[in-house]
Legacy VTK file of the C-alpha trace (Angstrom):
# vtk DataFile Version 3.0
C-alpha trace
ASCII
DATASET POLYDATA
POINTS 104 float
6.931 -31.896 25.734
9.092 -31.502 29.002
12.369 -32.266 29.972
13.728 -35.186 31.815
16.735 -35.555 33.837
18.427 -39.373 34.300
21.260 -39.766 36.790
23.171 -43.120 36.531
25.441 -44.443 38.965
27.437 -48.074 39.241
30.484 -49.410 40.814
31.365 -51.149 37.457
31.764 -49.074 34.287
30.713 -51.527 31.745
27.208 -52.810 33.312
26.990 -48.633 33.516
27.989 -48.505 29.953
25.479 -51.425 28.877
22.201 -49.703 30.778
23.527 -46.598 29.110
23.163 -47.715 25.727
19.571 -49.719 26.373
18.288 -46.282 27.575
19.919 -44.529 24.461
18.099 -47.016 22.041
14.667 -46.664 24.136
14.822 -43.047 23.554
16.108 -43.091 19.993
12.836 -45.555 18.915
10.368 -43.480 20.271
11.997 -40.247 18.304
12.771 -38.005 21.386
15.621 -35.673 21.438
18.258 -36.232 23.863
21.590 -35.075 25.019
24.303 -37.121 26.453
25.288 -39.189 27.890
27.812 -37.232 29.927
30.072 -39.200 31.836
30.497 -37.389 35.373
34.164 -37.308 37.627
34.323 -40.541 39.020
33.952 -40.395 42.919
36.295 -42.454 44.632
36.105 -43.389 48.367
38.866 -44.589 50.242
38.867 -46.275 53.465
42.099 -47.324 55.915
42.038 -50.328 58.033
44.322 -51.218 61.043
45.450 -54.774 59.909
45.191 -56.805 63.552
43.775 -54.724 66.426
45.578 -53.696 69.530
49.158 -54.291 68.012
51.154 -52.909 65.082
49.383 -49.899 64.580
51.633 -48.957 61.613
50.761 -52.173 59.879
47.374 -50.710 58.157
45.348 -51.509 54.628
43.814 -49.463 51.973
40.581 -50.126 50.383
39.285 -47.924 47.457
35.680 -47.399 45.848
35.034 -46.043 42.543
31.414 -44.761 41.824
31.272 -43.967 38.041
28.160 -41.655 36.968
26.582 -40.465 33.729
23.993 -38.177 32.960
21.375 -38.227 30.153
18.776 -35.365 29.400
15.748 -36.334 27.205
14.533 -32.576 25.711
11.157 -33.554 24.225
9.837 -36.261 26.294
6.282 -37.481 24.913
4.113 -40.094 27.082
5.773 -43.151 24.633
8.972 -42.004 25.623
8.078 -42.403 29.135
6.348 -45.839 28.685
9.346 -47.259 27.147
11.565 -46.412 29.921
9.334 -47.358 32.224
9.266 -50.917 30.738
13.492 -50.897 30.652
15.008 -53.776 32.381
18.270 -52.636 33.614
20.940 -54.034 35.514
20.125 -54.350 39.657
23.528 -52.494 40.293
22.617 -49.359 38.718
21.234 -46.731 40.551
18.721 -44.678 38.405
17.727 -41.373 39.413
15.134 -39.449 37.378
13.929 -35.876 37.277
11.655 -33.799 35.918
12.819 -30.458 34.672
9.181 -28.992 33.906
7.938 -27.827 30.384
10.214 -25.707 27.995
LINES 1 105
104 0 1 2 3 4 5 6 7 8 9 10 11 12 13 14 15 16 17 18 19 20 21 22 23 24 25 26 27 28 29 30 31 32 33 34 35 36 37 38 39 40 41 42 43 44 45 46 47 48 49 50 51 52 53 54 55 56 57 58 59 60 61 62 63 64 65 66 67 68 69 70 71 72 73 74 75 76 77 78 79 80 81 82 83 84 85 86 87 88 89 90 91 92 93 94 95 96 97 98 99 100 101 102 103
């Protein structure tokens, strides 16, 4: 019985939500208790680029990347829960960070 925290990040929120749904389904099949998914604030990374070098400095373009993230806490993880999470096939664009919070 340990607590596990999963942090998921992706540029596309639809892909992220599909991955979260498959993780939740796998956790519920094993009978573990879970909290979440908790949507975290979206991070914006903005870049300003000069359109043409050496001339027209006032002519610029702006680009933006949005990073969506979710947090899932598994309260009573069993070895069966961990095995089912390891066997999941998630989308390659989703970054998953797993942290064990220890025993309660």
